[in-house]
N, C-alpha and C positions, 0 to 999 in steps of 0.2 A: 282419652277414652273414659267415659263416665260410667261407673258401675255402682252397685249397692255397697261396695267396699270403699268407694271414694273415686276421685278423679285422678287419672294417671297420664303423665306425659311420656309417650313411648317413641322410640326411634329404632330404625334398622341399623345394622352394622355392615360396613363402616358408615358413619353418619355423613350425609351429604345434604346440605341445605337445598340443593336443586332437585333432590329426589322427591317426587310427588307420591310415591307409593307409601301407604301407611304400614305401621308395624302391627296392625291388627285388622281383622275383617269382621263381617257380619256373623260368621260362624263362631268366632271367639265371643262376641257380644251375646249371641243367642245362648250359648252354653252357660255363661255367667248369669244371665237372667234366669235361666232354668234352675240353677243351683240355689239362687236366692229365693225364687218364687216357691219352689217345692221344699224349701228348708232341708236340703240334703245335708246330712251330718258329715262334717269334714274332720272328724276326729280320727285317730289312728294314722296309718301311713297313707298319704295321698300321693299318687304318682301321676305325673302329666307327661304323656308320651307325644313327642312330635310338636311341642310348642314352638312355633316358627320363629318368633322374635321375643319370646318371654312375656307376652301380654298376660297369659293365664297364670303363670307362677308369680309374676309380680303382683297381680291382683289378689291372689290367694296366699301371699307370703306369710300372713299371720298364722296360717295352718301348717307352716313348715313343710311344704311339698317337696317332692323329689322330681326333678326334670330329667327326662331321658331324650337325647337328641343325637342325630347323625351329623349335625352341621356345626362346624367350628364357628361360623359367622353367627348362627342363631345363639350359640352359647355365649359369645362375646356380647351380642345385643342384650341378652338376658342380664349379664353382669352389669352392663351400663344402665339398663332400665331399673334394676333393683337398687343400684346406688343412687340413681336420680330420685327414686321413691323413698330414700332414707332407710332402706332395709339393711340390717346389720349383716356383714359377711358371714356365711355359714348357716344363715336361716334357711335358705333354700339349697338343697343338695343338688349339685349339677353333675349328672352322669352322662356318659356317651352310650351309644348303642353297642359298643364293644365291652362295656363294663358289666360285671355281674349285677343283675337287678336285685331289688330288695327281696328278702325272704318271705315277707308277708305284705300284701297290698289290700287295704280296706276300701279305698276309692281309686278307681282307675279312670283317668280322663285321656281320651285318645283324639288328638288332632289328626284326622285321616291324611296320610301322606300321599304323594303322587304315585309312589311305587307300591303296587300291591304285594310284591315280593318282600319289601321291607316291613310292611304291615304283618305279613305272615310270619316272618322271622321273629319280630318283636312280640307278637301275641303268643307265639309258642314259647318264647323265653320267659314271658311273664305269667303264663297260665298256671304253672305250679305254685305260684305265690297267692293265687286267688282262692277265695273260700266262698261258701254258699251265701254269705252276707255281704260280699264285696259289691259295691255299686260300680257298674261299668257304663260309662257314657262316652260315645264318640261324637265328634262334631266335624262338619265340613260344609263347603258350598255344595249345592245340589248337583252341579256338574262334576264334583269330585267323588260323589257317592254312587256306586253302581250296584247292580245285583250281585256281582262277584265280591264286592266289599262286604255286603251283608252275609253272604254265604261263608265268607272267611271267619267272621265273628262267630257265626253259628256253629261252624265245624270245629273251632278251636276252644271257644268259651262256653257257648250255650244258646238257648232261645233268644232270638234277636228280632226287634221291630224298629221301625223308624217313626219319627214325629212328623207332624205337618211342617211344611216349609214356612220360614219367616225370613223376609228380605233375601230370598234365594239361598238360605242356609237351612240345614237340616240336622237333627240330632239322631243318634243311634242309641237305642237302649238294649242292653244285653244282660241276661241273667246267668251267672255262672252255674254250671252243672258239674259238681265235683266228680260225678260218676262217668262223665263223658270220656270216651276213648279217643285221645288226641293222636293225630299222625306224628310220625317222626319229623324232626326239623330237617328239611332237605338242604339247608344252607350251612356252610358255604358249598358252592357247586363248582366242580372241576370238569374240564373237557380238554381234548387234544386239539390244538390248532391245525388248520388245513395246511397242505403243502403249497409251495409257490408264493410264499410271503416273506422270503428272505431268511434271516438268521433264526427266527422263531418258528419256522415251519415244523409242524409235528410236535411242537413243545406243549407243555401243560400250562393252562391258564386257570387261576383260582378266582372265583367271584363270590364275595359276600353279598347278601341280599341288598338290593337298592342300587347297586352299581349299574351304570348304563350298559344295556345289551349284555346282561349277565349270562345268557344261555347260548350266545353265539358271537362270532366276530362281526362287528358291524361293518358296513361297506366303506364308510369313511376311514376307519382305522386301517382296513385292508389296503385302501388306496395310499394312505400315508406311509404304511410299512414298505411299500414298493418304491418310495421316493425319499427316504431318509438321508440326511447328510452323512458324509464320511469325515471322521476326524473330530477333534475337539477334546480337550482334556477334562474340563468340567462341564457337564451337560445336565440340564434340568428338564424333567418330564413334568410340565406344568399343567395341573388339572389331570393328574395321571390316571384316574379311573383304576382299572385292574392292573395297570403297569406294563401292558404288553409292549408299548412303544419304547419305554425306557429299558425294558429287559432286552428288546431286540438290539438296541444300541450297545448295551453292555456285552451281549453275546458276540456282536460283530467286532468289538474292540475292547478286550479285557483290560486295557490300560485306562479306559475312561472312568471317571468318577461321576456317578449318576445320582442326582438328587430327585426323589419322587415327592411331589407336593400336590396336595388336594385339600379342599375344605371339608371333605366328607371323611369321617372316621372309618366308615365301611370301605371306602375306596382305598385309603392308605393301607388298611389291613389286607385288602385284596392284592395290592401291588407288592407288598412285602411277601405275602404267601406265594405269589406267582414267581417272584425273583428267586426265592429260596427253593421252590419246587423244581427249578431247573438247574440248580447247582451252579449258578453263574459265578465265574471268577471275578476278582476285582473288588472295588469299593462302592458301596451304595449307602445312601441315607434316605430315611423315610420320615416325612414331616407333615403333620396336619397343621394347616394355617391359612392365613389370608394371602393367597398367592405368594409372591416373592418378598413380602414384608419380612424383615429379619434376615434376609440374605444380603451380604455386604455388597455395596455398590462396586461395579467393575470387577466382579469376582467370577463371572460365568462366561464360558466360551460360546455355548449354544443353548437356546431355549426352544423346546418343542411344545407346541400348544394346539389343542383342539378345543377352542373356547365354547362354553355353553351359551345359548342365546335365550334361555328361559330362566326366570327366577320364580319358582313355583308356577303359578298360572300366568304370570306376566311375561310378555315378550320384551326383551330389553337388550341393548348393546352395552350397558353399563359394566357388566362383568368382563366382557372382552376388552373394553377400553382400559379397565384397571389392570388386567393381565398384561396388556401390551405396554402400558406405561411402567409397570413393575419390571417387565423384561428389559426395557430400555435402560432403566436405572441399574439393574443387576449386571448387564452385559459389559464386558470390557470393550474398549475401542476396537472396532473390527469384528466384534462378536455378532452372532446372527440369531435372529428370531425366525423360526420356521413355523408356519401356521397352516392348518388345513381347515377349510370351512365350505359350507354350501356356496355355490357361485352367487346366488342372489343376495348374500349378506354384504357384499361390497367391501370386504376387508382391505382390499388393495388401496382404496381411498383413505381408510383410517390409517394404514401403515405409512402411506406417503405423507399424510398430515403430521404424523408423529416422528417418523424416522427420516423423512425427506426422500425416501426411496422405497420401492417395492418391486420385486422381480417375480414373474410367474415361473415356477419350477415345473409344474405339471398340471394338467387339467383333464377332466372328462366331462360328459354332459351334466353331471351333478355337482362335482367337487373341484376345488382348486387348491394347489399347494403353493404357498407364497413364501418368499424370503425377504426379510428386511435386515439391513446391516447398520449397526450403530457406527456412525462416523464421528469419532472424536468425543 
């Protein structure tokens, strides 16, 4: 990526030479051009919210920015890109969406996330640190910025306008209004689960902002809850989201050891809150990370997985493939991977290719639950 600050070689994480997706897009480039062209002062505390792969903070590293992200993978990509650019460790402060934000923010750059709820939560957390002189600039592709996005900036920070589009990207300009009466932060959000879904019927679920289907139980998870396996000493809820699936397993079998894993800091915080809200007996571990990396090979009895098939705006099966390969490595011989997915995704083909077997456990017009067994 060529910028006024220099040319940078950037990669996503984990790095894959076959991956044709870039670690930056036109909205990142547009924002950086604007900062240079308008000679925006970058003194004081510069905060970059939602930098997807570290392109923005790597470029602006000389200004010692603070990055705030919900993504473990984005954070690891940032570390790698900073190192590749020769930036000294500690120059850029890496925070998660669960960490307390800086007490004062002089420049706030927002890479608009897919989740409007996550944007709401983070703007409300950051708003007290803004002052009348804070420069607030959002950026995103045209298809990512909606009227509701602009209203959120206006409701939480102050008067908002957008730029003309360049290369299908757009900027958001927002002027902080210190006198603005901001709403209370509604996150995290809790609700009671419906009846008829097994061990978690009527139980409490806790959702931090940005977690998939945070205000209701999605139909895929509901279907999965009706067809969970019985037994297994060590079980992984892989891509755990709000932790409903792993909590259901733990409630049904208090002797089970459940590991909740997700690359989203918001998701793992939700899973832990859901588990604790229900007073579940037994042992559980909560881990933010890259799938099952770091889990010992052959140490797991069952992996439960509802893999995502989007990476931001890109549709891809790369994440599912990495989850499945990680599960095969982590499972003991005879261990089982249980997967739920949309019928059209064809996961049965992928599982047969990887495990040599795939069994249909249950199906309806939209979803399938599949089981693959590690043989030796």
